[in-house]
VMD Tcl script that draws the C-alpha trace (Angstrom):
set ca {
  {10.87 14.87 11.78}
  {7.66 13.16 11.60}
  {4.05 14.32 10.39}
  {1.31 12.14 11.16}
  {-1.58 11.71 9.22}
  {-4.48 10.42 11.48}
  {-6.89 7.90 10.06}
  {-9.70 10.22 11.27}
  {-8.35 12.97 9.10}
  {-8.26 11.24 5.56}
  {-10.61 11.94 3.11}
  {-13.61 9.69 2.80}
  {-16.63 8.57 0.59}
  {-19.21 5.70 1.02}
  {-20.83 4.92 -2.17}
  {-22.82 1.94 -0.34}
  {-21.21 -0.55 -2.42}
  {-17.75 0.79 -1.74}
  {-16.66 2.61 1.60}
  {-13.01 3.94 1.06}
  {-10.66 6.46 2.73}
  {-7.93 8.69 1.01}
  {-4.55 9.55 2.66}
  {-4.00 11.68 -0.51}
  {-6.29 13.57 -2.70}
  {-8.05 11.32 -5.07}
  {-11.07 11.27 -7.13}
  {-13.66 13.95 -5.78}
  {-11.60 14.30 -2.59}
  {-9.29 17.23 -2.89}
  {-6.73 18.55 -0.26}
  {-3.81 20.70 -1.63}
  {-1.99 20.06 1.66}
  {-1.99 16.19 1.12}
  {-1.29 15.54 -2.50}
  {1.60 13.16 -2.18}
  {4.59 12.35 -0.32}
  {7.72 12.02 -2.33}
  {6.87 9.51 -5.09}
  {3.93 8.01 -3.08}
  {0.61 9.24 -4.60}
  {-1.98 7.32 -3.33}
  {-2.78 5.30 -0.08}
  {-6.33 4.37 -0.57}
  {-8.02 1.82 2.02}
  {-10.96 0.22 0.47}
  {-13.61 -1.99 1.50}
  {-16.15 -3.39 -1.13}
  {-19.13 -5.26 -0.62}
  {-19.89 -8.95 -2.01}
  {-20.10 -9.38 -5.84}
  {-19.50 -5.59 -6.36}
  {-16.35 -3.92 -7.87}
  {-14.98 -1.48 -10.04}
  {-15.67 -2.13 -13.90}
  {-13.14 -2.09 -16.78}
  {-11.02 1.08 -16.59}
  {-7.63 2.57 -17.49}
  {-4.44 3.89 -16.15}
  {-1.18 4.98 -17.44}
  {2.45 6.08 -16.00}
  {1.82 4.71 -12.54}
  {3.12 1.66 -10.24}
  {-0.19 0.29 -8.85}
  {0.24 -1.92 -6.07}
  {-2.56 -3.80 -4.11}
  {-2.55 -5.72 -0.66}
  {-5.86 -7.58 0.45}
  {-6.38 -7.82 4.40}
  {-9.44 -9.84 4.04}
  {-11.70 -11.52 1.55}
  {-10.73 -11.67 -2.25}
  {-10.12 -9.41 -5.14}
  {-10.55 -10.71 -8.84}
  {-8.47 -8.95 -11.47}
  {-8.91 -9.07 -15.02}
  {-6.75 -7.00 -17.64}
  {-6.23 -6.31 -21.60}
  {-2.93 -8.13 -21.14}
  {-4.89 -11.31 -20.36}
  {-4.13 -11.55 -16.80}
  {-6.53 -13.17 -14.37}
  {-5.94 -13.91 -10.86}
  {-7.18 -13.66 -7.53}
  {-5.48 -11.61 -4.95}
  {-5.84 -12.90 -1.24}
  {-4.09 -12.21 1.97}
  {-0.56 -12.54 2.17}
  {-0.19 -11.63 -1.77}
  {1.16 -8.46 -3.45}
  {0.19 -7.35 -6.57}
  {2.05 -4.74 -8.83}
  {0.85 -3.27 -11.94}
  {3.13 -0.89 -14.01}
  {0.48 0.99 -15.77}
  {3.32 2.40 -18.15}
  {1.86 3.56 -21.70}
  {-1.61 2.31 -20.76}
  {-3.33 -0.49 -19.00}
  {-7.23 -1.40 -18.79}
  {-8.30 -3.58 -15.91}
  {-11.26 -4.61 -13.53}
  {-11.27 -5.42 -10.01}
  {-14.33 -7.32 -8.34}
  {-15.51 -9.10 -5.19}
  {-15.87 -12.56 -6.48}
  {-17.81 -13.41 -2.86}
  {-21.42 -13.29 -2.81}
  {-21.55 -13.07 1.08}
  {-18.12 -11.59 2.32}
  {-16.50 -8.07 1.76}
  {-13.07 -7.39 0.53}
  {-10.92 -5.14 2.63}
  {-7.88 -3.95 0.71}
  {-5.05 -1.29 0.22}
  {-4.14 0.09 -3.10}
  {-1.08 2.11 -3.19}
  {0.07 4.28 -6.08}
  {3.84 5.23 -6.87}
  {4.77 7.53 -9.29}
  {7.27 6.18 -11.73}
  {10.87 7.30 -12.38}
  {9.84 8.11 -16.09}
  {6.83 8.03 -18.50}
  {6.46 5.35 -21.05}
  {7.27 2.15 -19.27}
  {5.84 -0.96 -21.15}
  {2.81 -2.20 -18.88}
  {3.42 -5.18 -17.17}
  {1.95 -7.10 -14.25}
  {3.42 -8.97 -11.40}
  {1.78 -11.16 -8.13}
  {3.26 -12.93 -5.74}
  {2.86 -14.64 -2.42}
  {4.63 -13.57 1.03}
  {3.73 -15.77 3.83}
  {3.15 -14.34 7.15}
  {5.83 -16.47 8.51}
  {8.52 -14.71 6.27}
  {7.05 -11.07 7.75}
  {6.36 -12.00 11.32}
  {8.74 -9.79 13.84}
  {10.66 -8.22 10.94}
  {10.26 -5.90 8.01}
  {10.15 -8.44 4.79}
  {11.06 -6.56 1.62}
  {7.64 -6.84 -0.76}
  {8.57 -4.36 -3.44}
  {11.79 -2.73 -4.83}
  {13.48 -1.27 -8.10}
  {15.32 -4.15 -8.72}
  {13.05 -7.31 -7.43}
  {15.63 -8.40 -4.92}
  {14.61 -11.04 -2.30}
  {11.54 -12.25 -3.98}
  {9.89 -8.74 -4.12}
  {7.84 -7.40 -6.99}
  {9.68 -4.80 -8.99}
  {8.63 -0.97 -9.63}
  {9.82 1.64 -11.62}
  {10.87 4.04 -8.85}
  {13.63 4.32 -6.41}
  {11.85 3.10 -3.70}
  {11.23 0.28 -1.43}
  {8.32 -1.26 0.44}
  {8.53 -3.33 3.64}
  {5.80 -5.37 5.19}
  {5.48 -6.39 8.55}
  {3.44 -8.12 11.05}
  {4.35 -7.71 14.81}
  {2.89 -9.26 18.04}
  {2.45 -7.09 21.03}
  {5.79 -5.61 22.25}
  {7.78 -6.62 19.15}
  {10.06 -4.29 17.84}
  {11.59 -3.71 14.40}
  {14.24 -0.95 13.18}
  {14.96 0.25 9.72}
  {18.00 2.56 8.80}
  {17.36 5.50 6.57}
  {20.57 6.71 4.50}
  {21.25 10.36 4.23}
  {18.61 11.98 1.95}
  {16.14 9.28 2.19}
  {12.55 9.70 3.66}
  {9.77 7.25 4.53}
  {6.08 6.70 5.24}
  {4.81 4.13 7.49}
  {1.25 2.98 7.22}
  {-0.63 1.30 10.21}
  {-2.97 -1.53 8.24}
  {-3.94 -3.32 11.58}
  {-3.39 -2.69 15.18}
  {-1.14 0.15 16.68}
  {2.49 1.03 17.22}
  {4.92 3.58 18.39}
  {7.32 5.18 15.81}
  {10.32 6.78 17.29}
  {8.12 7.14 20.37}
  {5.15 8.66 18.56}
  {1.90 6.81 18.63}
  {0.31 5.37 15.52}
  {-3.03 3.89 15.52}
  {-5.16 1.68 13.03}
  {-5.25 3.70 9.55}
  {-2.79 6.00 10.76}
  {0.08 7.12 8.40}
  {3.36 8.99 9.02}
  {5.53 11.01 6.74}
  {9.34 10.74 8.20}
  {12.23 13.11 7.09}
  {15.57 14.08 8.50}
  {15.56 10.85 10.72}
  {18.27 8.27 10.61}
  {16.19 5.33 11.57}
  {12.51 4.21 12.39}
  {12.42 2.35 15.83}
  {8.80 0.74 15.35}
  {7.34 -1.28 18.56}
  {3.81 -2.80 18.26}
  {1.43 -2.14 21.15}
  {-0.61 -5.02 19.97}
  {-0.65 -7.40 16.89}
  {-0.23 -5.03 14.36}
  {0.28 -4.97 10.45}
  {2.21 -2.31 8.73}
  {3.93 -1.12 5.62}
  {6.97 0.91 5.81}
  {8.09 2.79 2.46}
  {11.79 4.08 2.09}
  {11.71 6.90 -0.64}
  {13.96 8.78 -2.23}
}
mol new
graphics top color blue
foreach p $ca { graphics top sphere $p radius 0.5 }
foreach p [lrange $ca 0 end-1] q [lrange $ca 1 end] { graphics top cylinder $p $q radius 0.2 }
display resetview
């Protein structure tokens, strides 16, 4: 069973400095039919204007994962982490018992385009931690490259949940397949381009919740970038 969440159906807010799309209920956007999918709680696509961003604010008991598609995002937190997140990098914060951070676009001329994802942890009260790594496009070209997992295998960042995130860049006509074990579910999010998912068309910004399927067969309709979540 595949339930498609079209890009045009997502929640939206335009604050001038921030243009955002919400796959699930978030902030002032509330849709009881779209609160989460399994442990996947937030799928936000943000475009932040030059020299703007989110001032210091707090989170707790959430696994927060950020991908930058274009531009740069500057991060500071109360654990003394300071970094710049660029395309090709993945950042993970385990908020645990509490973390405070800020996120700004350091450019005075270019916007930053990003996806921020929240996954509910396996329990409350983890010690807050931070991780950032690079996954070059060569490692995800034409394949599903593991980007996040519960054990940090294969160079992925570590999250406190029985979940795995795969990252892929496909050229037109390229195909990837992902087997789903019994009782597993999946979410597919198209960040660029468009694909066929088990014969269903997904365009840029679309997501799809997958249950009771044994495998995902994904074929690119053109140059595409996507995330695949394997969820308990």
